[in-house]
DRENKOLSE-429936 format. One record per residue (C-alpha): residue number from 1; residue in three letters; x, y, z. Coordinates in pm, 1 decimal. Layout:
BEGIN
     i    aa          X          Y          Z
   NUM   ALA          X          Y          Z
...
***
This chain:
BEGIN
     i    aa          X          Y          Z
     1   UNK    -6600.0    -7096.1      277.9
     2   UNK    -6625.9    -6828.7      547.9
     3   UNK    -6630.4    -6459.6      452.0
     4   UNK    -6315.3    -6394.1      657.0
     5   UNK    -6125.2    -6652.5      454.3
     6   UNK    -6248.7    -6503.5      125.6
     7   UNK    -6118.6    -6162.8      234.6
     8   UNK    -5778.6    -6278.5      358.6
     9   UNK    -5679.4    -6529.3       90.2
    10   UNK    -5597.1    -6274.7     -185.4
    11   UNK    -5424.8    -6059.3       75.2
    12   UNK    -5189.0    -6335.2      184.3
    13   UNK    -5115.5    -6439.3     -173.5
    14   UNK    -4985.9    -6086.6     -231.2
    15   UNK    -4783.1    -6107.6       88.0
    16   UNK    -4617.1    -6423.6      -36.4
    17   UNK    -4517.4    -6248.2     -358.8
    18   UNK    -4305.2    -5995.7     -164.5
    19   UNK    -4114.5    -6247.4       47.2
    20   UNK    -3787.2    -6171.8     -130.9
    21   UNK    -3828.3    -5802.7      -53.2
    22   UNK    -3866.3    -5869.5      317.4
    23   UNK    -3582.1    -6116.8      359.6
    24   UNK    -3316.0    -5999.8      602.3
    25   UNK    -3057.6    -6245.3      733.4
    26   UNK    -2955.9    -6028.5     1029.7
    27   UNK    -3317.9    -5981.8     1130.4
    28   UNK    -3379.1    -6355.5     1106.2
    29   UNK    -3071.5    -6425.7     1319.9
    30   UNK    -3189.8    -6175.4     1582.9
    31   UNK    -3536.5    -6333.2     1589.7
    32   UNK    -3396.4    -6682.6     1635.7
    33   UNK    -3181.5    -6552.8     1921.0
    34   UNK    -3462.0    -6381.5     2111.6
    35   UNK    -3711.0    -6670.5     2085.0
    36   UNK    -3444.5    -6919.9     2198.7
    37   UNK    -3627.3    -7240.1     2101.4
    38   UNK    -3538.7    -7535.2     2324.0
    39   UNK    -3556.4    -7910.9     2278.7
    40   UNK    -3907.5    -8048.7     2312.5
    41   UNK    -4086.2    -7719.0     2249.6
    42   UNK    -4392.2    -7698.9     2027.6
    43   UNK    -4392.3    -7379.5     1819.7
    44   UNK    -4668.5    -7213.1     1617.9
    45   UNK    -4577.9    -6978.1     1331.7
    46   UNK    -4888.6    -6760.9     1286.3
    47   UNK    -4939.6    -6630.7      932.8
    48   UNK    -4644.4    -6839.5      820.6
    49   UNK    -4669.5    -6765.6      447.3
    50   UNK    -4395.2    -6952.1      264.2
    51   UNK    -4230.1    -7054.4      592.2
    52   UNK    -3972.8    -6778.1      630.5
    53   UNK    -3961.0    -6845.9     1005.3
    54   UNK    -4106.8    -7195.4     1010.2
    55   UNK    -3828.8    -7367.7      819.8
    56   UNK    -3529.9    -7207.7      996.6
    57   UNK    -3681.2    -7279.5     1338.2
    58   UNK    -3744.6    -7642.9     1244.5
    59   UNK    -3403.0    -7697.2     1085.2
    60   UNK    -3213.5    -7546.9     1377.9
    61   UNK    -3414.4    -7733.5     1640.8
    62   UNK    -3463.3    -8094.3     1535.0
    63   UNK    -3608.6    -8188.7     1872.9
    64   UNK    -3874.5    -7918.6     1859.6
    65   UNK    -4197.2    -7941.6     1658.3
    66   UNK    -4306.0    -7648.1     1444.0
    67   UNK    -4651.7    -7579.8     1300.1
    68   UNK    -4705.7    -7320.5     1026.7
    69   UNK    -5059.4    -7175.9     1029.4
    70   UNK    -5204.4    -6982.8      736.6
    71   UNK    -5518.6    -6959.8      523.4
    72   UNK    -5356.6    -6991.7      179.1
    73   UNK    -5384.1    -7363.5      118.8
    74   UNK    -5185.1    -7376.1     -204.9
    75   UNK    -4888.1    -7214.7      -30.5
    76   UNK    -4916.8    -7456.6      258.8
    77   UNK    -4915.8    -7743.4        9.1
    78   UNK    -4593.7    -7608.4     -143.9
    79   UNK    -4443.8    -7578.9      202.2
    80   UNK    -4536.2    -7937.8      280.7
    81   UNK    -4376.7    -8054.9      -42.7
    82   UNK    -4061.8    -7857.7       36.1
    83   UNK    -4043.0    -8014.1      383.6
    84   UNK    -4072.8    -8361.3      231.7
    85   UNK    -3812.0    -8291.8      -36.6
    86   UNK    -3564.3    -8154.2      217.7
    87   UNK    -3640.2    -8425.9      474.5
    88   UNK    -3753.2    -8185.1      745.7
    89   UNK    -3970.0    -8411.3      959.5
    90   UNK    -4045.0    -8187.7     1258.0
    91   UNK    -4268.7    -7941.7     1073.6
    92   UNK    -4634.6    -7935.5      973.0
    93   UNK    -4847.4    -7683.7      783.7
    94   UNK    -5214.9    -7632.6      868.4
    95   UNK    -5485.2    -7407.2      722.2
    96   UNK    -5753.2    -7218.6      915.1
    97   UNK    -6035.9    -6969.3      865.4
    98   UNK    -5836.7    -6660.1      966.4
    99   UNK    -6000.3    -6629.1     1309.4
   100   UNK    -6022.5    -6946.9     1518.0
   101   UNK    -5707.5    -7153.7     1559.9
   102   UNK    -5770.3    -7526.9     1502.0
   103   UNK    -5588.5    -7631.1     1818.6
   104   UNK    -5680.4    -7725.3     2171.9
   105   UNK    -5611.2    -7497.4     2467.1
   106   UNK    -5256.8    -7502.4     2607.8
   107   UNK    -5105.8    -7659.4     2294.4
   108   UNK    -4791.1    -7451.9     2228.8
   109   UNK    -4485.3    -7336.1     2417.4
   110   UNK    -4422.3    -7050.5     2174.2
   111   UNK    -4618.5    -6856.6     1910.9
   112   UNK    -4421.9    -6647.1     1661.7
   113   UNK    -4539.2    -6414.7     1385.9
   114   UNK    -4349.5    -6193.3     1142.6
   115   UNK    -4485.3    -5919.0      913.1
   116   UNK    -4840.0    -6051.8      924.3
   117   UNK    -5044.2    -5903.3     1207.8
   118   UNK    -5104.8    -5566.0     1041.1
   119   UNK    -5328.1    -5754.4      794.7
   120   UNK    -5545.3    -5915.6     1063.9
   121   UNK    -5884.4    -5736.9     1070.6
   122   UNK    -5985.0    -5868.2     1415.6
   123   UNK    -5655.5    -5838.9     1596.6
   124   UNK    -5793.4    -5873.6     1948.0
   125   UNK    -5967.2    -6200.9     1859.3
   126   UNK    -5643.8    -6331.5     1709.7
   127   UNK    -5442.0    -6237.6     2018.2
   128   UNK    -5704.7    -6402.9     2238.8
   129   UNK    -5655.7    -6716.7     2032.0
   130   UNK    -5279.8    -6690.4     2084.1
   131   UNK    -5332.7    -6673.0     2459.5
   132   UNK    -5575.9    -6965.2     2448.4
   133   UNK    -5338.6    -7203.9     2269.6
   134   UNK    -5031.4    -7107.4     2472.7
   135   UNK    -4928.1    -7319.7     2766.5
   136   UNK    -4877.4    -7157.8     3104.5
   137   UNK    -4562.3    -6943.8     3089.5
   138   UNK    -4570.0    -6978.8     2709.1
   139   UNK    -4411.4    -6710.7     2491.4
   140   UNK    -4551.9    -6489.0     2215.5
   141   UNK    -4313.1    -6314.5     1974.1
   142   UNK    -4434.4    -6037.2     1743.5
   143   UNK    -4234.1    -5882.0     1460.8
   144   UNK    -4430.3    -5614.0     1277.3
   145   UNK    -4369.4    -5257.8     1153.4
   146   UNK    -4486.8    -4966.5     1363.3
   147   UNK    -4577.5    -4601.6     1297.2
   148   UNK    -4305.6    -4347.5     1370.7
   149   UNK    -4346.1    -4164.1     1700.1
   150   UNK    -4422.0    -3836.6     1522.5
   151   UNK    -4685.6    -3994.6     1296.7
   152   UNK    -4989.4    -3892.8     1501.0
   153   UNK    -5207.0    -3876.0     1186.8
   154   UNK    -5104.1    -4227.9     1076.3
   155   UNK    -4964.9    -4136.8      737.0
   156   UNK    -4802.0    -4479.6      717.3
   157   UNK    -5136.8    -4659.9      737.8
   158   UNK    -5291.6    -4436.8      471.7
   159   UNK    -4989.9    -4496.4      252.1
   160   UNK    -4982.5    -4874.4      299.3
   161   UNK    -5353.7    -4899.2      222.2
   162   UNK    -5293.6    -4756.9     -124.9
   163   UNK    -5176.5    -5097.4     -243.6
   164   UNK    -5512.6    -5260.9     -167.9
   165   UNK    -5342.1    -5569.3      -22.9
   166   UNK    -5539.7    -5577.6      299.8
   167   UNK    -5324.4    -5356.7      521.6
   168   UNK    -5526.0    -5269.4      833.1
   169   UNK    -5298.1    -5101.3     1085.2
   170   UNK    -4947.1    -5085.3     1224.6
   171   UNK    -4940.4    -5090.1     1605.2
   172   UNK    -4712.4    -4906.4     1844.4
   173   UNK    -4528.5    -5085.3     2121.0
   174   UNK    -4771.4    -4937.2     2372.2
   175   UNK    -5067.1    -5068.5     2173.9
   176   UNK    -4918.3    -5418.1     2170.2
   177   UNK    -4855.0    -5391.0     2544.5
   178   UNK    -5222.2    -5309.0     2595.5
   179   UNK    -5361.3    -5576.2     2359.6
   180   UNK    -5137.8    -5848.0     2499.9
   181   UNK    -5196.0    -5729.0     2856.1
   182   UNK    -5570.3    -5773.6     2804.5
   183   UNK    -5488.4    -6141.3     2753.7
   184   UNK    -5262.5    -6184.3     3058.0
   185   UNK    -4942.2    -6161.5     2855.3
   186   UNK    -4657.0    -5953.6     2990.8
   187   UNK    -4362.8    -5789.9     2820.1
   188   UNK    -4029.6    -5969.3     2848.5
   189   UNK    -3782.2    -5822.8     2602.3
   190   UNK    -3756.4    -5650.6     2264.5
   191   UNK    -3525.6    -5520.9     1994.7
   192   UNK    -3575.0    -5273.5     1712.2
   193   UNK    -3512.8    -5317.8     1342.4
   194   UNK    -3621.1    -5152.3     1020.7
   195   UNK    -3728.9    -5241.6      670.3
   196   UNK    -3682.9    -5038.1      354.0
   197   UNK    -3991.9    -5118.6      156.4
   198   UNK    -4080.2    -5049.6     -212.0
   199   UNK    -4420.0    -4987.4     -366.6
   200   UNK    -4484.0    -4984.7     -739.2
   201   UNK    -4629.9    -4652.1     -848.6
   202   UNK    -4883.0    -4850.2    -1049.8
   203   UNK    -5029.1    -4977.8     -719.9
   204   UNK    -5032.9    -4635.4     -552.0
   205   UNK    -5339.0    -4468.3     -700.1
   206   UNK    -5428.3    -4172.3     -478.3
   207   UNK    -5069.2    -4126.7     -358.8
   208   UNK    -5061.2    -3749.7     -410.4
   209   UNK    -5389.6    -3708.8     -224.6
   210   UNK    -5250.0    -3908.3       68.9
   211   UNK    -4942.3    -3684.1       76.6
   212   UNK    -5163.3    -3376.3       88.0
   213   UNK    -5336.9    -3493.9      405.0
   214   UNK    -5023.2    -3523.7      617.9
   215   UNK    -4750.9    -3294.4      745.0
   216   UNK    -4431.1    -3289.1      539.5
   217   UNK    -4220.5    -3357.6      848.3
   218   UNK    -4414.4    -3679.0      914.9
   219   UNK    -4372.2    -3798.2      557.9
   220   UNK    -4000.2    -3716.2      561.4
   221   UNK    -3954.6    -3916.7      881.8
   222   UNK    -4010.8    -4232.1      674.2
   223   UNK    -3725.1    -4132.9      438.3
   224   UNK    -3960.3    -4145.4      143.4
   225   UNK    -3791.0    -4142.5     -196.9
   226   UNK    -3912.4    -4200.9     -550.5
   227   UNK    -3765.5    -4359.7     -860.3
   228   UNK    -3920.8    -4369.6    -1203.1
   229   UNK    -4131.1    -4674.5    -1115.6
   230   UNK    -4125.9    -4707.6     -737.1
   231   UNK    -4179.7    -4530.9     -407.5
   232   UNK    -3960.4    -4634.5     -114.3
   233   UNK    -4019.1    -4576.7      255.5
   234   UNK    -3836.6    -4693.6      566.9
   235   UNK    -4049.0    -4849.9      839.7
   236   UNK    -3935.5    -4912.4     1195.1
   237   UNK    -4018.5    -5259.4     1324.2
   238   UNK    -4131.2    -5376.4     1667.1
   239   UNK    -3979.7    -5707.9     1775.6
   240   UNK    -4151.9    -5792.6     2102.2
   241   UNK    -4146.6    -6095.2     2329.1
   242   UNK    -4430.5    -6157.0     2573.8
   243   UNK    -4498.5    -6432.0     2827.0
   244   UNK    -4830.9    -6572.6     2935.8
   245   UNK    -4862.4    -6580.1     3313.4
***
């Protein structure tokens, strides 16, 4: 087993455990609207987890084919079983090593990813792989939280790394424009959303030290609040559509 896979597997298992916290029906509806899957399209859901996007795309577009790609094989097996039990025949779940996609060049009309890319340690390699497997004029949709505009010291990344779940970095819209532009992908459209996200205090060792390193105004911009057991922050989310030309 490759080192990259050993690193990412426990990370993605933790991601799967918070699926219920990140569910948002309006957000899902907005995503499905902007990607606008058409009959005959082949779609890749990158970092699919438990299939939060994979299944709705497949069910709403019976004449499209949807592939969920992830490294957590036991989750992919559960997804496959669910697809069989619910008679969803236009979906497939495939594992990979976390870096190289197991597909030929020009294989997909659309690649989608939601709440996953901030855990990818070699983001430019992953985006190059997206560009490689996309067909000409193919589309790439990213949904991932971003740092607030005032957060020049990246408090949000320091804070998210407290949980030890593999958080690497949130990217700004401009950073995504640059990374995708390096791979001949151009901005098409976007919308904004937000997520109110909890963290157990038991997983936030070093929290007070993180707070001490950042300006109060930056911290307050995330609407940080505390309960007896949890810390809550609000994160703004980039929802960006690019095309390969």
